[in-house]
C-alpha positions in Angstrom: 14.4 -70.1 -71.5 18.2 -70.4 -69.8 21.0 -69.6 -72.0 24.3 -70.9 -72.7 27.3 -69.4 -74.5 31.4 -70.0 -74.3 34.2 -67.6 -73.9 37.7 -68.3 -75.3 40.7 -67.8 -72.9 44.1 -67.9 -73.2 45.9 -71.1 -73.0 47.1 -70.6 -69.5 43.9 -69.4 -67.9 42.7 -71.5 -65.1 39.5 -70.3 -63.4 40.0 -71.7 -59.9 43.3 -69.9 -59.6 43.0 -66.9 -61.6 39.1 -66.1 -60.0 40.1 -66.6 -56.7 43.1 -64.5 -56.9 42.0 -61.1 -55.0 39.9 -60.4 -51.9 36.9 -59.0 -54.2 36.1 -62.9 -55.3 35.0 -62.9 -51.7 32.3 -60.1 -51.9 28.7 -59.8 -53.1 27.3 -60.6 -55.7 30.2 -63.0 -56.6 30.0 -66.2 -55.2 32.7 -69.0 -55.6 31.6 -72.6 -55.0 35.1 -74.7 -54.1 33.2 -78.1 -54.1 31.7 -77.7 -57.7 34.5 -75.3 -59.2 31.8 -72.7 -60.2 31.8 -69.0 -60.2 28.4 -67.5 -60.0 27.7 -63.9 -60.4 24.5 -61.8 -61.2 25.0 -59.2 -63.7 22.7 -56.2 -64.2 22.3 -56.2 -67.9 20.0 -54.0 -70.5 16.9 -56.4 -70.2 17.6 -57.1 -66.6 19.6 -58.7 -64.1 21.0 -62.6 -64.8 22.6 -64.8 -62.8 25.8 -66.5 -64.5 27.0 -70.0 -63.6 30.5 -69.9 -65.1 32.4 -73.0 -65.5 36.0 -74.5 -67.1 35.0 -78.1 -67.1 38.3 -79.0 -69.2 40.8 -77.4 -67.0 43.3 -74.8 -68.0 43.1 -73.2 -71.5 39.8 -74.7 -72.0 37.0 -71.8 -73.0 34.6 -71.0 -70.5 30.9 -72.3 -70.3 28.3 -69.6 -68.9 24.9 -70.7 -68.2 22.4 -68.0 -67.6 19.1 -68.4 -65.8 17.2 -66.6 -68.6 17.3 -66.2 -72.1 19.9 -63.6 -73.1 19.1 -61.4 -75.9 22.5 -60.6 -78.1 23.1 -57.4 -76.6 23.2 -58.7 -73.2 25.2 -61.6 -74.2 27.9 -59.5 -75.5 27.5 -57.2 -72.3 28.1 -60.3 -70.3 31.0 -61.5 -72.2 32.5 -58.3 -72.0 32.2 -58.1 -68.4 33.4 -61.4 -67.8 36.3 -60.7 -69.6 37.1 -57.7 -67.7 36.6 -59.5 -64.5 39.0 -62.6 -64.9 41.4 -60.0 -67.0 41.0 -62.7 -70.2 43.1 -59.9 -72.3 46.2 -60.2 -70.2 48.1 -62.3 -72.4 51.4 -64.3 -72.4 53.4 -60.9 -72.7 51.9 -59.8 -69.4 52.8 -63.1 -67.8 56.3 -63.2 -69.0 56.9 -59.4 -68.1 55.8 -60.4 -64.6 57.7 -63.5 -64.4 60.9 -61.8 -65.7 61.0 -59.7 -63.0 59.6 -61.9 -60.0 60.2 -65.5 -60.9 58.9 -67.0 -58.0 55.4 -67.2 -59.4 56.3 -68.5 -62.9 55.7 -72.1 -61.7 52.5 -71.6 -60.6 51.5 -69.5 -63.3 50.0 -66.6 -61.0 50.0 -63.2 -62.6 46.2 -62.1 -63.2 44.3 -60.6 -60.5 40.3 -60.8 -60.5 38.8 -57.7 -60.2 34.6 -56.3 -60.9 33.0 -56.6 -64.2 33.0 -52.5 -64.0 35.2 -50.0 -62.7 32.1 -48.4 -60.7 31.8 -51.4 -58.8 35.6 -51.3 -58.4 35.9 -47.9 -57.0 33.0 -48.6 -54.7 34.6 -51.9 -53.6 37.6 -50.0 -52.7 35.7 -47.2 -50.8 34.2 -49.9 -48.7 37.4 -51.6 -47.9 39.5 -48.3 -46.5 39.6 -47.8 -42.8 37.4 -50.7 -41.8 37.6 -54.6 -41.0 37.3 -57.1 -43.9 34.1 -58.4 -42.1 32.7 -54.9 -42.2 33.7 -54.9 -46.1 31.8 -57.9 -46.7 28.7 -56.6 -44.7 28.7 -53.2 -46.7 28.6 -55.1 -50.1 26.3 -57.6 -48.9 24.0 -54.9 -47.8 24.2 -52.7 -51.3 23.5 -55.9 -53.3 20.4 -56.6 -51.2 19.0 -53.4 -50.9 19.6 -51.4 -53.8 20.6 -53.9 -56.5 18.2 -55.3 -58.8 17.8 -59.0 -57.8 21.0 -58.9 -55.9 23.3 -57.6 -58.4 25.5 -54.9 -57.4 23.5 -51.5 -57.9 24.2 -49.4 -60.9 25.6 -45.9 -60.6 22.1 -44.6 -61.6 20.5 -46.3 -58.6 22.8 -45.1 -56.1 22.9 -41.5 -57.4 19.0 -41.5 -56.6 19.8 -42.5 -53.1 19.6 -40.4 -50.2 22.9 -40.7 -48.2 21.1 -40.9 -44.8 19.2 -44.2 -46.4 22.6 -45.6 -47.4 24.1 -45.2 -44.0 21.1 -46.9 -42.3 20.6 -49.6 -44.6 24.1 -50.8 -45.4 26.1 -49.3 -42.6 28.7 -47.6 -44.6 29.0 -44.8 -42.1 31.2 -41.7 -43.4 31.0 -43.4 -46.8 27.2 -42.3 -47.5 27.7 -39.3 -49.2 31.1 -40.1 -51.1 29.5 -43.1 -52.5 26.4 -41.2 -53.7 28.5 -38.5 -55.3 30.5 -41.3 -56.9 27.8 -42.5 -58.5 26.5 -39.5 -59.8 29.9 -38.9 -61.2 29.9 -42.4 -63.1 26.4 -41.7 -64.3 27.2 -38.6 -66.2 26.4 -36.1 -63.5 28.5 -33.0 -62.3 29.0 -33.0 -58.3 30.0 -29.9 -56.3 31.8 -31.2 -53.2 33.9 -30.9 -50.5 34.5 -27.7 -48.2 35.6 -25.6 -51.2 32.6 -26.6 -53.2 34.7 -28.0 -55.8 33.1 -28.9 -59.3 33.7 -32.4 -60.7 32.9 -33.5 -64.0 31.4 -36.8 -64.8 33.9 -39.6 -64.6 35.3 -40.8 -68.3 35.7 -44.2 -67.5 37.1 -45.1 -70.9 39.8 -42.4 -70.6 40.9 -43.9 -67.5 40.8 -47.5 -68.8 42.9 -46.8 -72.0 46.0 -48.4 -71.8 47.4 -44.9 -73.5 46.3 -42.6 -70.9 49.7 -41.8 -68.7 49.8 -43.5 -65.1 50.2 -40.3 -63.5 47.3 -38.6 -65.3 45.1 -41.6 -64.0 46.4 -41.4 -60.4 45.8 -37.7 -60.4 42.4 -37.9 -61.7 41.5 -40.5 -59.4 42.8 -38.2 -56.3 40.2 -35.9 -57.3 37.4 -38.2 -56.8 35.1 -38.0 -53.7 36.7 -40.3 -51.0 39.6 -41.3 -52.7 43.0 -40.7 -51.2 46.4 -42.2 -52.2 45.9 -45.6 -50.6 42.5 -45.8 -52.5 44.1 -44.5 -55.7 46.7 -46.9 -55.9 44.5 -49.7 -55.2 42.1 -48.7 -57.9 45.2 -48.3 -60.5 46.1 -51.9 -59.8 42.6 -52.8 -60.7 42.9 -50.8 -63.9 45.8 -52.7 -64.9 48.6 -50.4 -63.7 50.6 -52.3 -61.4 53.6 -49.9 -60.2 52.1 -48.2 -57.3 51.4 -50.1 -53.6 48.4 -49.5 -51.7 50.0 -50.1 -48.2 48.0 -50.2 -45.0 47.9 -51.8 -41.8 47.9 -55.3 -43.5 51.1 -54.3 -45.2 52.8 -53.5 -41.8 52.2 -56.6 -40.5 53.2 -58.2 -43.7 56.3 -56.5 -43.4 56.7 -57.4 -39.6 55.4 -61.1 -40.4 56.9 -61.9 -43.3 59.9 -59.7 -44.4 61.2 -59.4 -40.5 61.4 -55.8 -40.8 61.2 -53.8 -37.4 60.5 -49.9 -36.7 57.5 -47.7 -36.2 54.5 -48.5 -38.8 55.9 -45.5 -41.0 59.2 -46.8 -41.2 58.0 -50.3 -42.1 56.0 -49.1 -45.1 58.9 -47.2 -46.4 60.8 -50.5 -46.3 58.0 -52.3 -48.0 57.7 -49.7 -50.7 61.6 -50.0 -51.0 61.6 -53.9 -50.8 59.4 -53.7 -54.0 60.5 -51.1 -56.1 62.8 -53.3 -58.3 59.5 -54.8 -59.5 59.2 -51.8 -61.2 55.4 -51.7 -63.4 54.9 -55.2 -61.7 55.5 -53.9 -58.2 51.6 -54.4 -56.7 51.7 -58.2 -58.7 54.7 -59.1 -56.7 53.4 -57.6 -53.4 49.9 -58.9 -53.7 51.2 -62.6 -54.5 53.7 -62.8 -51.7 50.9 -61.7 -49.3 48.6 -64.0 -50.9 50.9 -66.8 -50.6 51.2 -66.1 -46.9 47.2 -66.1 -46.5 47.1 -69.6 -48.4 49.9 -71.0 -46.1 47.4 -70.6 -43.3 44.3 -71.8 -44.9 45.0 -73.7 -47.8 44.5 -72.5 -51.7 41.9 -69.6 -52.0 39.9 -71.7 -54.3 39.0 -74.0 -51.4 38.0 -71.2 -49.1 34.2 -70.8 -48.1 32.9 -67.4 -48.5 31.0 -67.5 -45.3 34.0 -69.3 -43.1 37.6 -68.8 -44.3 36.5 -65.7 -46.5 35.6 -63.6 -43.7 39.2 -64.2 -42.2 41.6 -64.0 -44.7 43.6 -61.0 -43.6 46.6 -61.4 -41.8 45.2 -60.1 -38.4 42.6 -62.9 -38.6 44.8 -66.0 -40.0 47.5 -65.4 -37.6 44.9 -66.6 -34.9 
């Protein structure tokens, strides 16, 4: 039988705005229905996958209502609650907002400061790897195929499942290209196994996700630990940092160069523009990414309306500046 439960939220939490605040809301198995203002997500829980329908019928500050397609045990319900809390950053309170808006008051009126992420760090890492050196359309395809081919009932695949998958099969079925071995190695590390990787055959210890997610762990140590992971370079590490709630670093890429040219009016080579973008957001200190991202997001929305009006399979496939400028 179906289950239903509620999750209290901070007084300022607004589901459409905060769920549709980062590009990962458009990646499988996430689905936002703009007509109904419903966020649907399949979670792979202890007793199996569950399709969750998340709504906030009474508006900002009202508790989230979560409807499950199957009965949830107490353990599964608690896990689902924890993962939804992580996904929507419900633990980021007024102090987080005040810190950001104090440095960048442009977004105080709109109330923006939360950035949607995945229910687990593992999924965030894999989605980051699938978004590097590739078009957004290919990122969408890779994540869709990962869920369809290796996730139970369409959920995002677990690290244990991907750790047992042959890289060639992953490449052939999910179009992940050179990322195949790296994804399998990351899955092994997240499932508690050691990995010997690279030309120098370096042995890596299993990932300590709790240590990475602990706010007490210094940023520099987290960044260096991320750089040790297979397939994680400076851009990916900086992006994972913001997904961990550490906003001081900017993951700059070609999209950042377009933003520097089109919105900020910078001129010069790509390298020169990236340096200027870094300098431009330096005054935002530990909130640099939030300031950068919402400035970028505002540009996207100026082209095709608020993100919560986007259809995943139409506008959602072309939200990058290269597409929206057409």
